[in-house]
OpenMM code with the backbone's topology and positions (N, CA, C; nanometers):
from openmm import Vec3, app, unit

residues = "MET LEU LEU ILE THR HIS ASP VAL GLU GLU ALA ILE HIS ILE ALA ASN ARG ILE ILE VAL LEU SER ILE ARG PRO THR THR ILE GLN ALA THR PHE ASP VAL PRO PHE ALA HIS PRO ARG LYS LEU SER SER ALA PRO VAL GLN GLU LEU ARG THR ALA ILE LEU ARG GLU LEU GLY VAL ASP SER TYR SER THR".split()
positions = [
    Vec3(0.0864, -0.1117, 0.0035),
    Vec3(0.0017, 0.0011, -0.0028),
    Vec3(0.0928, 0.1218, 0.0014),
    Vec3(0.0456, 0.2239, -0.0667),
    Vec3(0.1162, 0.3537, -0.0720),
    Vec3(0.0323, 0.4538, 0.0007),
    Vec3(0.0795, 0.5275, 0.0870),
    Vec3(0.0107, 0.6350, 0.1523),
    Vec3(0.0926, 0.7564, 0.1497),
    Vec3(0.0359, 0.8668, 0.0970),
    Vec3(0.1077, 0.9942, 0.0813),
    Vec3(0.0436, 1.0846, 0.1876),
    Vec3(0.1428, 1.1369, 0.2683),
    Vec3(0.1015, 1.2249, 0.3800),
    Vec3(0.2021, 1.3384, 0.3991),
    Vec3(0.1661, 1.4453, 0.4550),
    Vec3(0.2560, 1.5563, 0.4910),
    Vec3(0.2841, 1.5492, 0.6433),
    Vec3(0.2309, 1.4517, 0.7081),
    Vec3(0.2374, 1.4448, 0.8498),
    Vec3(0.3484, 1.3427, 0.8926),
    Vec3(0.4600, 1.3825, 0.9437),
    Vec3(0.5674, 1.2999, 0.9766),
    Vec3(0.5264, 1.1921, 1.0818),
    Vec3(0.4589, 1.2358, 1.1822),
    Vec3(0.4159, 1.1475, 1.3037),
    Vec3(0.3221, 1.0443, 1.2400),
    Vec3(0.2298, 1.0787, 1.1503),
    Vec3(0.1373, 0.9768, 1.0924),
    Vec3(0.2192, 0.8811, 1.0110),
    Vec3(0.3179, 0.9203, 0.9339),
    Vec3(0.3933, 0.8310, 0.8554),
    Vec3(0.4686, 0.7317, 0.9451),
    Vec3(0.5277, 0.7833, 1.0561),
    Vec3(0.6059, 0.6915, 1.1408),
    Vec3(0.5092, 0.5966, 1.2146),
    Vec3(0.3947, 0.6454, 1.2457),
    Vec3(0.2876, 0.5565, 1.3134),
    Vec3(0.2443, 0.4433, 1.2221),
    Vec3(0.2313, 0.4644, 1.0907),
    Vec3(0.1735, 0.3708, 1.0097),
    Vec3(0.2715, 0.2925, 0.9220),
    Vec3(0.3778, 0.3580, 0.8711),
    Vec3(0.4655, 0.2982, 0.7640),
    Vec3(0.5716, 0.2107, 0.8125),
    Vec3(0.6152, 0.1263, 0.7171),
    Vec3(0.7330, 0.0455, 0.7457),
    Vec3(0.8587, 0.1064, 0.6739),
    Vec3(0.8272, 0.1942, 0.5793),
    Vec3(0.9364, 0.2637, 0.5107),
    Vec3(0.8755, 0.4082, 0.4748),
    Vec3(0.9634, 0.5043, 0.4908),
    Vec3(0.9252, 0.6401, 0.4567),
    Vec3(1.0150, 0.6911, 0.3495),
    Vec3(0.9563, 0.7496, 0.2454),
    Vec3(1.0310, 0.7993, 0.1405),
    Vec3(1.0163, 0.9518, 0.1349),
    Vec3(1.1187, 1.0256, 0.1415),
    Vec3(1.1160, 1.1683, 0.1376),
    Vec3(1.1407, 1.2176, -0.0083),
    Vec3(1.0479, 1.2845, -0.0710),
    Vec3(1.0643, 1.3392, -0.2092),
    Vec3(1.1223, 1.4782, -0.2143),
    Vec3(1.1945, 1.5001, -0.3132),
    Vec3(1.2500, 1.6376, -0.3392),
    Vec3(1.1495, 1.7278, -0.3974),
    Vec3(1.1851, 1.8497, -0.4156),
    Vec3(1.1008, 1.9468, -0.4871),
    Vec3(1.1172, 1.9175, -0.6348),
    Vec3(1.0449, 1.9815, -0.7119),
    Vec3(1.0417, 1.9586, -0.8672),
    Vec3(1.1723, 1.9797, -0.9267),
    Vec3(1.2206, 1.9023, -1.0116),
    Vec3(1.1563, 1.7817, -1.0553),
    Vec3(1.1707, 1.6716, -0.9413),
    Vec3(1.0673, 1.6070, -0.9095),
    Vec3(1.0612, 1.5208, -0.7950),
    Vec3(1.1444, 1.3949, -0.8105),
    Vec3(1.2319, 1.3762, -0.7199),
    Vec3(1.3155, 1.2494, -0.7054),
    Vec3(1.3109, 1.2069, -0.5616),
    Vec3(1.3554, 1.0787, -0.5401),
    Vec3(1.3624, 1.0257, -0.4057),
    Vec3(1.4841, 1.0916, -0.3409),
    Vec3(1.4599, 1.1715, -0.2392),
    Vec3(1.5663, 1.2409, -0.1689),
    Vec3(1.6231, 1.1573, -0.0541),
    Vec3(1.5390, 1.0803, 0.0123),
    Vec3(1.5951, 0.9951, 0.1207),
    Vec3(1.4912, 0.8865, 0.1517),
    Vec3(1.5345, 0.7752, 0.2078),
    Vec3(1.4496, 0.6646, 0.2417),
    Vec3(1.4791, 0.6275, 0.3860),
    Vec3(1.3811, 0.6094, 0.4695),
    Vec3(1.3901, 0.5756, 0.6100),
    Vec3(1.3128, 0.4513, 0.6390),
    Vec3(1.3826, 0.3420, 0.6809),
    Vec3(1.3122, 0.2237, 0.7319),
    Vec3(1.2589, 0.2506, 0.8730),
    Vec3(1.1423, 0.2044, 0.9096),
    Vec3(1.0807, 0.2188, 1.0392),
    Vec3(1.0760, 0.0822, 1.0977),
    Vec3(1.1710, 0.0533, 1.1860),
    Vec3(1.1891, -0.0828, 1.2352),
    Vec3(1.1157, -0.1167, 1.3629),
    Vec3(1.0295, -0.0310, 1.4034),
    Vec3(0.9560, -0.0536, 1.5309),
    Vec3(0.8324, -0.1364, 1.5191),
    Vec3(0.8117, -0.2182, 1.6227),
    Vec3(0.6880, -0.3079, 1.6184),
    Vec3(0.5677, -0.2218, 1.6468),
    Vec3(0.4520, -0.2703, 1.6013),
    Vec3(0.3257, -0.2101, 1.6258),
    Vec3(0.2655, -0.2670, 1.7488),
    Vec3(0.1949, -0.1971, 1.8298),
    Vec3(0.1680, -0.0534, 1.8171),
    Vec3(0.2936, 0.0214, 1.8600),
    Vec3(0.3155, 0.1390, 1.7901),
    Vec3(0.4317, 0.2183, 1.8161),
    Vec3(0.3996, 0.3296, 1.9120),
    Vec3(0.4970, 0.3476, 2.0070),
    Vec3(0.4865, 0.4513, 2.1020),
    Vec3(0.5617, 0.5749, 2.0422),
    Vec3(0.4911, 0.6684, 1.9992),
    Vec3(0.5512, 0.7803, 1.9288),
    Vec3(0.6417, 0.8699, 2.0219),
    Vec3(0.6234, 0.8608, 2.1497),
    Vec3(0.7054, 0.9347, 2.2440),
    Vec3(0.8371, 0.8710, 2.2828),
    Vec3(0.8548, 0.7484, 2.2374),
    Vec3(0.9790, 0.6780, 2.2712),
    Vec3(1.1067, 0.7463, 2.2122),
    Vec3(1.2178, 0.7338, 2.2738),
    Vec3(1.3405, 0.7979, 2.2267),
    Vec3(1.3767, 0.7556, 2.0833),
    Vec3(1.3794, 0.6229, 2.0489),
    Vec3(1.4160, 0.5895, 1.9042),
    Vec3(1.3234, 0.6481, 1.8046),
    Vec3(1.1981, 0.6542, 1.8325),
    Vec3(1.1022, 0.7052, 1.7386),
    Vec3(1.1198, 0.8539, 1.7275),
    Vec3(1.1494, 0.9244, 1.8348),
    Vec3(1.1822, 1.0664, 1.8311),
    Vec3(1.3048, 1.1027, 1.7457),
    Vec3(1.4064, 1.0107, 1.7621),
    Vec3(1.5300, 1.0306, 1.6879),
    Vec3(1.5018, 1.0131, 1.5332),
    Vec3(1.4182, 0.9119, 1.5005),
    Vec3(1.3830, 0.8966, 1.3541),
    Vec3(1.3004, 1.0175, 1.3044),
    Vec3(1.2099, 1.0689, 1.3847),
    Vec3(1.1314, 1.1858, 1.3571),
    Vec3(1.2177, 1.3110, 1.3276),
    Vec3(1.3151, 1.3313, 1.4157),
    Vec3(1.4109, 1.4349, 1.4030),
    Vec3(1.5014, 1.4159, 1.2739),
    Vec3(1.5366, 1.2946, 1.2439),
    Vec3(1.6145, 1.2722, 1.1150),
    Vec3(1.5335, 1.3091, 0.9964),
    Vec3(1.4040, 1.2689, 1.0002),
    Vec3(1.3215, 1.2935, 0.8856),
    Vec3(1.2920, 1.4461, 0.8650),
    Vec3(1.2688, 1.5099, 0.9772),
    Vec3(1.2490, 1.6497, 0.9708),
    Vec3(1.3774, 1.7251, 0.9234),
    Vec3(1.4912, 1.6839, 0.9655),
    Vec3(1.6131, 1.7430, 0.9208),
    Vec3(1.6252, 1.7259, 0.7683),
    Vec3(1.5967, 1.6076, 0.7231),
    Vec3(1.6019, 1.5836, 0.5823),
    Vec3(1.5053, 1.6702, 0.5048),
    Vec3(1.3924, 1.7051, 0.5620),
    Vec3(1.2977, 1.7925, 0.5036),
    Vec3(1.3405, 1.9394, 0.5190),
    Vec3(1.4467, 1.9658, 0.5902),
    Vec3(1.4918, 2.1041, 0.6115),
    Vec3(1.4066, 2.1797, 0.7159),
    Vec3(1.3472, 2.1040, 0.8091),
    Vec3(1.2554, 2.1645, 0.9074),
    Vec3(1.3170, 2.1453, 1.0438),
    Vec3(1.3253, 2.2433, 1.1222),
    Vec3(1.3771, 2.2227, 1.2627),
    Vec3(1.2711, 2.1406, 1.3309),
    Vec3(1.3243, 2.0620, 1.4217),
    Vec3(1.2365, 1.9733, 1.5048),
    Vec3(1.1418, 2.0623, 1.5931),
    Vec3(1.0217, 2.0260, 1.6057),
    Vec3(0.9293, 2.1002, 1.6856),
    Vec3(0.8548, 2.0074, 1.7833),
    Vec3(0.7971, 2.0588, 1.8888),
    Vec3(0.7365, 1.9735, 1.9822),
    Vec3(0.6017, 1.9309, 1.9312),
    Vec3(0.5614, 1.8054, 1.9739),
    Vec3(0.4283, 1.7569, 1.9488),
    Vec3(0.3379, 1.7743, 2.0599),
] * unit.nanometer
topology = app.Topology()
chain = topology.addChain("A")
for resn in residues:
    res = topology.addResidue(resn, chain)
    for name in ("N", "CA", "C"):
        topology.addAtom(name, app.Element.getBySymbol(name[0]), res)
């Protein structure tokens, strides 16, 4: 299944792999595997580290949830 979202937390909560796309022309900028078992605790340190890495790749400073 392919799910397109702009919500990093939603992507981490649902996905097994997250693909970050570049601006136009669109290419795959980065790929992140999500190795955490379901259900995922989004407040856990490893999940927050992944969230920070994805936001950094997107050029966004980490923000509080």
